[in-house]
C-alpha positions in Angstrom: 142.6 134.2 94.1 141.0 135.7 90.8 137.7 134.6 89.5 137.6 131.9 87.0 135.9 132.7 83.6 133.4 129.9 83.2 132.3 131.0 79.6 129.3 129.1 80.5 126.4 131.6 80.9 125.2 134.4 78.5 124.9 137.6 80.3 124.1 140.7 78.2 125.5 138.9 75.2 128.9 138.0 76.6 130.0 134.5 78.2 132.9 136.3 79.6 131.9 135.6 83.1 131.9 133.3 86.0 128.1 133.0 86.2 126.4 129.5 86.8 122.8 129.0 85.4 121.0 125.4 85.7 117.3 125.4 84.9 116.5 128.9 85.6 117.5 131.6 88.4 120.4 129.6 90.2 120.7 131.5 93.5 122.8 129.6 95.7 125.6 127.2 95.7 126.3 125.7 99.2 129.9 124.1 100.2 129.1 121.0 102.1 132.4 120.1 103.4 131.4 116.9 105.2 129.8 115.3 102.2 131.3 112.7 100.1 133.5 114.4 97.3 130.7 113.6 94.3 128.1 115.8 96.5 130.2 118.5 98.2 128.5 121.3 95.9 124.6 121.7 96.6 122.8 123.9 94.3 119.1 125.2 94.5 117.7 126.4 91.2 114.7 127.1 89.4 112.4 130.0 88.1 108.9 130.6 86.9 107.4 128.2 89.3 109.5 125.3 88.6 112.7 124.5 90.9 114.8 121.8 92.0 118.4 120.7 93.5 121.3 119.1 92.1 124.8 117.9 93.6 128.4 118.4 92.1 131.8 117.6 92.9 133.4 120.6 91.8 130.5 123.3 92.0 130.9 123.9 88.2 129.5 120.6 86.4 126.3 119.5 87.9 124.2 116.2 88.1 120.5 115.8 87.1 118.3 118.4 88.7 115.7 116.8 91.0 112.4 118.9 90.4 111.0 119.5 93.7 107.9 121.6 92.5 105.3 118.9 92.9 106.7 117.5 95.9 106.8 120.5 97.9 104.0 122.8 96.2 106.6 125.7 96.3 106.6 128.2 93.5 110.3 128.7 93.1 110.1 132.3 91.7 112.1 134.0 94.1 115.6 134.1 95.2 116.1 130.9 97.3 118.4 130.1 100.4 119.7 126.9 101.5 120.8 126.0 105.0 122.0 123.1 106.9 120.1 122.5 110.4 122.4 120.5 112.6 120.2 120.2 115.6 117.3 118.6 113.2 119.8 117.1 110.8 118.1 118.3 107.9 118.3 121.0 105.0 116.1 123.9 104.7 115.4 125.9 101.4 113.6 129.3 102.0 111.2 129.6 99.0 107.9 131.2 98.2 104.5 129.1 97.9 101.1 129.1 96.2 98.8 130.7 98.6 96.3 128.8 100.2 92.5 129.6 99.0 91.9 131.8 102.1 95.0 133.8 101.4 94.3 134.0 97.6 90.8 135.3 98.5 92.5 137.7 100.9 94.4 139.2 98.2 97.9 137.4 99.0 100.1 137.5 96.2 103.1 135.6 97.4 103.9 133.5 100.6 107.1 133.4 102.0 107.8 129.7 103.0 110.4 126.9 103.7 110.9 123.4 102.8 113.0 121.1 104.6 114.5 117.7 103.7 112.7 114.6 105.7 116.4 113.1 106.1 120.0 113.9 106.1 119.8 113.0 102.4 119.8 116.3 100.2 118.7 114.3 97.2 116.0 112.7 99.1 112.6 113.5 99.8 111.3 116.7 100.9 108.3 118.6 102.8 105.4 120.5 101.5 106.1 124.4 102.0 105.3 125.8 105.1 104.6 129.6 105.4 106.9 131.6 107.6 104.7 134.1 108.5 106.2 136.9 106.1 103.1 136.7 103.7 102.0 139.4 101.2 99.1 141.5 100.3 98.7 144.3 97.6 100.6 146.5 99.8 103.3 144.2 101.2 105.4 141.7 99.1 108.3 140.0 100.7 110.9 138.7 98.0 114.1 137.0 98.9 114.2 135.9 102.5 118.2 135.4 103.2 118.6 133.1 106.3 122.0 132.2 108.3 122.9 130.7 111.5 124.5 132.9 114.1 125.4 131.9 117.7 122.8 128.7 117.7 120.0 130.7 116.2 119.0 131.3 112.7 118.6 135.0 111.6 116.3 136.0 108.6 116.6 139.0 106.7 113.5 139.4 104.3 113.4 141.9 101.2 110.1 143.7 101.1 108.5 146.0 98.6 105.6 148.1 99.3 104.2 148.9 95.8 101.6 151.4 97.0 104.3 153.4 98.7 106.8 152.9 96.1 109.5 151.8 98.6 111.4 148.6 99.5 113.0 147.6 102.9 114.4 144.7 104.8 112.6 143.1 107.9 114.3 140.7 110.3 
């Protein structure tokens, strides 16, 4: 199927593309085939510290974005990744959060974290951010964390930059 030209988002001076942008850096659209038609598509969006979620019937036109920054204490300044955990019956979003005082004093720049829905309702209440353990320093900065289910477990691949060495790599 050819890609649809949505003409919605300016990219390098042109709207001749199929890009979506909703309240900043939109990094994931999730097709929830078991949801009611009006909520089949879920989106995680945000940048510059603010972020949130929304639902859509068609994956193009979105309802109001629910701001999750205050509720979760997440930074929303990194690519976000959304998964459904069928065992716990909750949504999980991988984000970054503000370092604790101890982490900040130790020079931690970014804290790779996750938040989860407190119920099955995607647009309901969410937890505060919990660090994954892939935290950063001046020499180790995790950015995006791509997570997906495989054979009953979740596999996470973190994009890591090492500014002092001028390198980038991935870790599992």
